[in-house]
Structure formats: C-alpha cells, structure tokens
C-alpha positions in Angstrom: 253.1 90.4 207.4 250.4 89.2 205.0 250.5 85.7 206.3 250.5 86.8 209.9 247.5 89.0 209.2 245.7 86.1 207.5 246.4 83.8 210.3 245.2 86.3 212.9 242.0 86.7 210.9 241.6 82.9 210.8 242.1 82.7 214.6 239.3 85.2 215.2 236.8 83.0 213.4 236.8 80.0 215.8 237.1 82.4 218.8 234.0 84.2 217.7 232.2 80.9 217.1 233.1 79.8 220.6 231.0 82.6 222.0 227.9 81.6 220.1 224.9 80.1 221.9 224.7 77.5 219.1 228.2 76.2 219.5 227.4 73.0 221.4 227.2 70.8 218.3 230.5 72.1 217.0 232.4 72.7 220.2 235.0 70.0 219.8 235.8 71.1 216.2 235.9 74.7 217.2 238.3 73.9 220.0 240.5 71.7 217.7 240.8 74.5 215.1 241.5 77.1 217.7 244.3 75.0 219.2 245.7 74.1 215.8 245.7 77.7 214.5 247.2 78.9 217.8 250.0 76.3 217.4 250.7 77.5 213.8 250.8 81.1 215.1 253.4 80.1 217.8 255.5 78.3 215.1 255.3 81.3 212.8 256.4 83.6 215.6 259.4 81.4 216.5 260.2 80.9 212.9 260.3 84.7 212.2 262.5 85.2 215.3 265.0 82.6 214.2 265.0 84.0 210.6 265.8 87.5 211.8 268.7 86.4 214.0 270.0 83.9 211.5 270.0 86.5 208.7 272.0 88.9 210.9 274.5 86.3 212.2 275.0 84.2 209.0 277.4 86.6 207.2 279.3 87.1 210.5 279.8 83.4 211.1 280.6 82.6 207.5 284.0 84.1 208.3 286.6 81.6 209.5 288.3 84.2 211.6 285.2 84.8 213.7 284.7 81.0 214.0 288.3 80.6 215.2 287.9 83.4 217.8 284.5 82.3 219.0 284.6 78.5 218.8 281.6 77.8 221.2 279.4 80.4 219.5 280.5 79.0 216.1 279.4 75.5 217.1 276.1 76.9 218.3 275.6 78.8 215.1 276.5 75.7 213.0 273.9 73.7 214.9 271.3 76.3 214.3 272.4 76.7 210.7 271.9 73.0 210.0 268.4 73.0 211.7 267.4 76.2 209.9 268.4 74.8 206.5 266.6 71.5 207.3 263.4 73.4 208.2 263.6 75.6 205.1 264.1 72.6 202.9 261.1 70.9 204.5 259.0 74.0 204.1 259.9 74.3 200.5 258.7 70.7 199.8 255.6 70.9 201.9 253.3 73.5 200.4 250.5 72.9 202.9 250.9 74.8 206.2 248.8 72.5 208.3 250.8 69.4 207.2 254.1 71.2 207.7 253.2 72.5 211.2 251.9 69.1 212.2 255.4 68.1 213.2 255.4 68.0 217.0 259.1 68.7 217.2 259.1 71.8 214.9 258.1 74.4 217.6 260.5 72.8 220.1 263.4 72.9 217.6 262.7 76.5 216.6 262.6 77.6 220.3 265.9 75.8 220.9 267.3 77.6 217.8 266.2 80.9 219.3 267.8 80.0 222.6 271.1 79.1 220.9 271.1 82.2 218.8 270.6 84.3 222.0 273.8 82.6 223.4 275.6 83.3 220.1 274.5 87.0 220.2 275.6 87.4 223.9 279.0 85.8 223.1 279.5 88.0 220.1 278.6 91.1 222.1 281.1 90.1 224.8 283.8 89.5 222.1 283.2 92.9 220.6 283.4 94.5 224.1 286.8 92.9 224.7 288.0 94.2 221.4 286.8 97.7 222.2 288.4 97.5 225.6 291.7 96.5 224.0 291.6 99.3 221.4 289.3 102.1 222.6 289.1 103.7 219.2 286.8 100.8 218.3 284.1 102.4 220.4 283.6 104.9 217.6 282.5 102.1 215.3 279.2 100.4 215.1 279.0 96.7 215.8 278.6 96.0 212.1 281.6 98.1 211.2 283.7 96.4 213.9 282.6 93.0 212.8 283.5 93.9 209.2 287.1 94.7 210.3 287.5 91.7 212.6 286.1 89.2 210.1 288.7 90.3 207.6 291.6 90.4 210.1 294.0 88.9 207.5 293.4 91.8 205.2 294.8 95.0 206.7 293.3 97.1 203.9 289.9 96.2 205.2 290.2 99.0 207.8 290.4 101.7 205.1 286.6 102.5 204.9 286.4 102.8 208.7 289.5 105.0 209.4 287.7 108.3 209.3 285.3 107.0 212.0 288.2 106.0 214.3 290.7 108.8 213.7 290.0 112.4 213.2 291.6 113.9 210.1 292.7 110.6 208.6 290.8 109.7 205.4 293.0 106.9 204.1 296.3 105.2 204.4 298.6 103.8 201.8 299.6 100.2 202.4 
C-alpha cells in the first residue's frame, strides 16, 4: 500500500507539470516520465494480482492429489509458479524499480500469469462443484474446508475437523 501510494504521488507530479504554461522546454521529459511511471503502475497492479492468486492457490496445488485430479490446471499452475519464482528472484537481485521494470516482457508475462491463474481458478471451482454434486453434504463446507479434505484424500482422518459442519450431531468418529 505504501509503495502504491508513493507511486501514485509520483504520477501526479508529471501530470501536474504537463498542465503548466512553462512546460514546452520539458515536454518530452515530462511525457517520458509519465509513460514510465504509468508502466510501472501497470506492472505493480498485475504483480499484486498474480501474488494474491498465487498465494491462495500454491498450498492447494502443492498437494499431489489435486495435481492428479486436475492435470491441466496443475500444468497451468506449474507454469505460473516457475514464472512467479523467476520474477521474485529477479526482483530480489534488482533493487532499483526502474531498472527492474524496464524489462519489456515483464508486464506481458504477469498478464499471462493472471490469465492462466483465472483458468486454474475456474477449473478448481468446477472440480469443487462436481464433488459437491456427488456428495451434497459438501455444500455445507466452505471451498477452503472442502479443499482441505480433498487434498488429503489418502488420510481419512482429515475429515474429522469438518464432520460437525456436514452432519448434525456428529462431533467426531473413531477410526
């Protein structure tokens, strides 16, 4: 939030200067800075969007059971994961924002990651819907609870914390 606020403040400066009557001598520099800062803002917006989705989906797709049941979405997520880790490694080594954002492919790659993550999210939602349709008691669970159960399909005791949500008057089972 702090970085976004600082970037917004920096974007206002060249925009304000472009309305000045004395801008003629600096017009190309003002335009260049405005374009550059706008590009950085676009990258930051796409980056934050990828980060949100990746943070949500990473623990889900770290489960081999989910990968096995959603192979296409697993491939998409793996592609995004590789790109995300590459971007984060590059960002860690480049401490200067303008140098880092100077990569012409960065915004395109982040937008592609967002597109793939949307496909993964849609596929995951459809998968959860089919599981709920197969066992209607799953409708009583949140998506996160359902994913917790499905990602640990090999461990039947994993349903224990969720039983009271699915079945009235059942608190626990002995296995």
